[in-house]
KOLDO-266752 format. One line per field, with one value per residue (C-alpha): x, y, z negated. Coordinates in nm, 4 decimals. Layout:
BEGIN
c1 (X,...) $
c2 (Y,...) $
c3 (Z,...) $
***
This chain:
BEGIN
c1 (-0.3560,-0.4175,-0.7718,-0.9235,-1.2267,-1.3611,-1.4526,-1.5844,-1.3804,-1.0624,-0.9040,-0.7856,-0.5630,-0.4779,-0.2993,-0.4876,-0.3631,-0.4877,-0.8244,-0.9787,-1.0568,-0.9489,-0.6440,-0.5995,-0.2600,-0.2193,0.1279,0.3089,0.3973,0.6322,0.5422,0.2935,0.1481,0.4893,0.5855,0.3769,0.5254,0.6652,0.3161,0.1342,0.3812,0.3706,0.0062,-0.1834,-0.1986,-0.4576,-0.6010,-0.7215,-0.4321,-0.4873,-0.2394,-0.3705,-0.2046,-0.3720,-0.5027,-0.1989,0.0387,0.1442,-0.1083,-0.3892,-0.5110,-0.3681,-0.5544,-0.7115,-0.5365,-0.8249,-0.8226,-0.8732,-0.8631,-1.2361,-1.1701,-0.8992,-1.1408,-1.4145,-1.1830,-1.0715,-1.4354,-1.4855,-1.1897,-1.3117,-1.6675,-1.5407,-1.3948,-1.7450,-1.5932,-1.7368,-1.5465,-1.1692,-0.8607,-0.7218,-0.3448,-0.1735,0.1905,0.2930,0.0730,-0.1278,-0.2182,-0.3598,-0.5717,-0.6796,-0.7994,-0.9978,-1.1458,-1.2607,-1.4116,-1.6235,-1.6743,-1.6512,-1.8922,-1.6232,-1.3523,-1.3044,-0.9805,-0.7199,-0.3471,-0.1610,0.2051,0.4646,0.2034,0.0510,-0.2833,-0.1745,0.1539,-0.0378,-0.1950,0.1239,0.4318,0.5529,0.4751,0.8443,0.8973,0.5986,0.7381,1.0802,0.9273,0.7144,1.0153,1.2291,0.9602,0.9157,1.2871,1.2754,0.9697,1.1231,1.4062,1.4151,1.2468,1.4920,1.6609,1.3635,1.4643,1.2227,1.4228,1.2803,1.5466,1.5239,1.3205,1.5397,1.7158,2.0335,2.1229,1.8294,1.8279,2.0217,1.7407,1.5048,1.7198,1.5843,1.2298,1.2986,1.4639,1.1763,0.9152,1.1150,1.1375,0.7574,0.6762,0.4630,0.5543,0.1927,0.0863,0.3542,0.2356,-0.1170,0.0036,0.2235,-0.0681,-0.2928,-0.0419,0.0702,-0.2858,-0.4465,-0.5178,-0.7152,-0.6767,-1.0513,-1.1118,-0.8828,-1.0981,-1.3965,-1.2237,-1.4211,-1.2660,-0.9638,-0.6516,-0.2913,-0.0141,0.2896,0.6040,0.9718,1.1733,1.4155,1.1678,1.2855,1.0153,0.7270,0.9034,0.7701,0.6404,0.3790,0.2921,0.2378,0.0028,-0.2041,-0.1961,-0.3267,-0.5971,-0.7432,-0.9373,-0.7664,-0.5141,-0.2352,0.1221,0.3827,0.7348,0.9639,1.3286,1.5886,1.3349,1.2868,0.9957,0.9461,0.9281,0.7489,1.0572,1.3282,1.1917,0.9332,0.9236,0.8465,0.6024,0.4150,0.3982,0.2388,-0.0145,-0.1028,-0.1597,-0.3671,-0.5888,-0.6442,-0.7442,-1.0027,-1.1370) $
c2 (1.9294,1.8444,1.7535,1.6236,1.4369,1.4033,1.0551,1.0078,1.3005,1.2005,1.4199,1.2164,1.3975,1.2994,1.4315,1.4449,1.5132,1.4743,1.3831,1.0603,0.7247,0.7304,0.5355,0.5408,0.4506,0.3180,0.3420,0.0937,0.1082,0.3914,0.5774,0.8409,0.9817,1.1071,0.7479,0.7788,1.0974,0.9125,0.7790,1.1102,1.2756,1.0030,0.8954,1.2219,1.2667,0.9873,0.9319,1.1044,0.9904,0.9930,0.9086,0.9191,0.9785,0.6958,0.7767,0.8011,0.9133,1.2309,1.5116,1.2909,1.2583,1.0154,0.6879,0.5596,0.2631,0.0312,0.1251,-0.1791,-0.2761,-0.2093,0.1472,0.1998,0.0655,0.3003,0.6013,0.4948,0.4639,0.8284,0.9292,0.7308,0.8592,1.2165,1.1841,1.1299,0.9439,0.5985,0.2811,0.3267,0.1288,0.0548,0.0004,-0.0928,-0.1651,-0.3930,-0.3007,-0.0868,-0.3994,-0.5572,-0.2444,-0.2652,-0.6224,-0.5277,-0.2368,-0.4810,-0.7093,-0.4291,-0.1854,-0.3923,-0.1597,0.1116,-0.1067,-0.1218,-0.3241,-0.4257,-0.3681,-0.5570,-0.4601,-0.6620,-0.7245,-0.9779,-1.1282,-1.0147,-1.1501,-1.4356,-1.5165,-1.5047,-1.5792,-1.8747,-1.8410,-1.8209,-1.5298,-1.3461,-1.3888,-1.2604,-0.9532,-0.8762,-0.9019,-0.6852,-0.4209,-0.4230,-0.3634,-0.0748,0.0748,0.0425,0.2807,0.5929,0.9032,1.0796,0.7537,0.5994,0.5381,0.3341,0.1033,-0.2010,-0.4248,-0.5440,-0.2616,-0.2406,-0.4997,-0.2907,0.0464,0.2893,0.5140,0.8292,1.0577,0.8824,0.9304,1.2753,1.1439,0.8346,1.0428,1.2916,1.0169,0.8390,1.1614,1.1838,0.8274,0.8006,0.5081,0.4713,0.4141,0.1488,-0.0297,-0.0398,-0.1691,-0.4301,-0.5613,-0.5794,-0.7295,-0.9984,-1.1107,-1.0737,-1.3677,-1.2747,-1.6043,-1.6633,-1.3467,-1.4180,-1.6749,-1.4371,-1.1501,-1.0943,-0.7726,-0.7722,-0.8022,-0.7154,-0.8599,-0.6347,-0.7741,-0.6918,-0.9880,-0.9572,-0.8715,-1.0427,-0.9021,-1.0410,-1.2870,-1.4202,-1.7280,-1.4977,-1.3590,-1.7161,-1.7791,-1.4801,-1.5893,-1.9334,-1.8059,-1.5057,-1.6059,-1.4858,-1.2676,-1.1359,-1.1406,-0.8951,-0.9307,-0.6259,-0.7315,-0.5784,-0.4485,-0.5198,-0.4475,-0.0810,-0.1440,0.1820,0.3802,0.1416,0.0823,0.3572,0.3393,-0.0335,0.0061,0.2942,0.1190,-0.1883,0.0164,0.2337,-0.0621,-0.2545,0.0396,0.1402,-0.2166,-0.2158,0.1408) $
c3 (0.5067,0.1404,0.0406,-0.2827,-0.4062,-0.7579,-0.8787,-1.2336,-1.3562,-1.1689,-0.9034,-0.6033,-0.3531,0.0003,0.3070,0.6348,0.9872,1.3427,1.4894,1.6079,1.4472,1.0808,0.9635,0.5857,0.4368,0.0803,-0.0731,-0.2943,-0.6627,-0.7644,-0.4427,-0.3343,-0.0120,0.0983,0.1789,0.4958,0.6433,0.9496,1.0181,0.9730,1.2107,1.4758,1.4824,1.4400,1.8180,1.8452,1.4966,1.1841,0.9657,0.5897,0.3128,-0.0412,-0.3738,-0.5595,-0.9088,-1.1339,-0.8574,-0.6825,-0.7107,-0.8420,-1.1995,-1.4526,-1.4920,-1.8140,-1.9727,-1.8816,-1.5097,-1.2863,-0.9197,-0.8898,-1.0055,-0.7429,-0.4816,-0.6005,-0.5717,-0.2256,-0.1179,-0.2147,0.0034,0.3046,0.2666,0.2432,0.5947,0.7393,1.0348,0.9758,0.8869,0.8711,0.9554,0.6062,0.5837,0.2570,0.1813,-0.1069,-0.4069,-0.1627,0.0327,-0.2812,-0.3308,0.0352,-0.0131,-0.3228,-0.1308,0.1369,-0.1267,-0.2702,0.0201,0.3387,0.5210,0.5087,0.6674,1.0442,1.0259,0.7689,0.8137,0.5416,0.5194,0.3238,0.0584,-0.1820,-0.2720,-0.6175,-0.7521,-0.9109,-0.5755,-0.3680,-0.5776,-0.7884,-1.1576,-1.2476,-1.0079,-1.1546,-1.5067,-1.3931,-1.2313,-1.5335,-1.7631,-1.5348,-1.5165,-1.8935,-1.9442,-1.7000,-1.8697,-2.2168,-2.1303,-2.3486,-2.2126,-1.9868,-1.8882,-1.7086,-1.3456,-1.1354,-0.9102,-0.7371,-0.5806,-0.2224,-0.0713,0.2385,0.4523,0.4306,0.2880,0.2809,0.5891,0.5046,0.6162,0.3712,0.0602,-0.0358,0.0014,-0.2090,-0.4816,-0.4847,-0.5198,-0.7901,-0.9910,-0.9997,-1.1053,-1.4195,-1.6456,-1.7563,-1.3962,-1.3478,-1.6611,-1.5223,-1.1860,-1.3519,-1.5544,-1.2515,-1.0084,-1.2526,-1.3191,-0.9747,-0.7446,-0.4317,-0.2465,-0.2722,-0.0702,0.2247,0.4107,0.3920,0.5739,0.8938,1.0281,1.2612,1.0463,1.1279,0.9116,0.9528,0.7901,0.7645,0.8861,0.5929,0.3188,0.0000,-0.2276,-0.0244,0.2056,0.5328,0.3513,0.1963,0.5394,0.6633,0.3701,0.4763,0.8395,0.7524,0.5188,0.7082,1.0207,1.3413,1.1555,1.3809,1.2467,1.3759,1.2356,1.2480,1.3029,1.0747,0.8250,0.4572,0.2247,0.3214,0.6940,0.7711,0.6624,0.7741,1.1254,1.1804,1.5607,1.5673,1.2781,1.4391,1.7744,1.6157,1.4190,1.7189,1.9495,1.6949,1.6014,1.9625,2.0456,1.7657,1.7784) $
***
């Protein structure tokens, strides 16, 4: 079921399924709510499962050029409050995990638990400076392609070839990516360092990582595990950066067990 909220003139859309404690999924860069279809289908028997189209993606409004992490967090707060189900389990993959952390910084009363999936405390906070510069340059080349030739492609999303049944979904999401949104995300990810926040996290936290993730490798997961008090790390064998698509059964089992334990 598609729902929307209005936040400072922006339309924010989200999918909602099921009933029970709310679990809110935040997608990565160049994705939208459709990334979480395997989770909406599998978890709606026990939870109110929500997947948003963040501002600038999917069915939501474009974002102003000056949009910041605080603005994403403010829009997410409006979605969570619209559910009227109390604090939510907040799950974010990659860029979505960075948004989840900023949401916790600014709206901790709306967070029951954090589920951080193959993510970063910002690129600046998790990756070597040389790697950040390389990613920024690669993204700029991609974004400078002439209109009609722009093709968002981030290397290393899967441990192997993308699952065949996911290819139509990946192509459909790629066709809807807005270059302006990617520019905003690039600016924010390259300059964000949330390491100061990690030791202050006081809600139960699950770190869910693909064993073969090369974009946010397990060394980053270990950094989170050391910094966040009592964080639990679950490694999914044979999965890369988009573990929820590559190994959905293992992913869903981990999320279900964690949320049930902390509902």
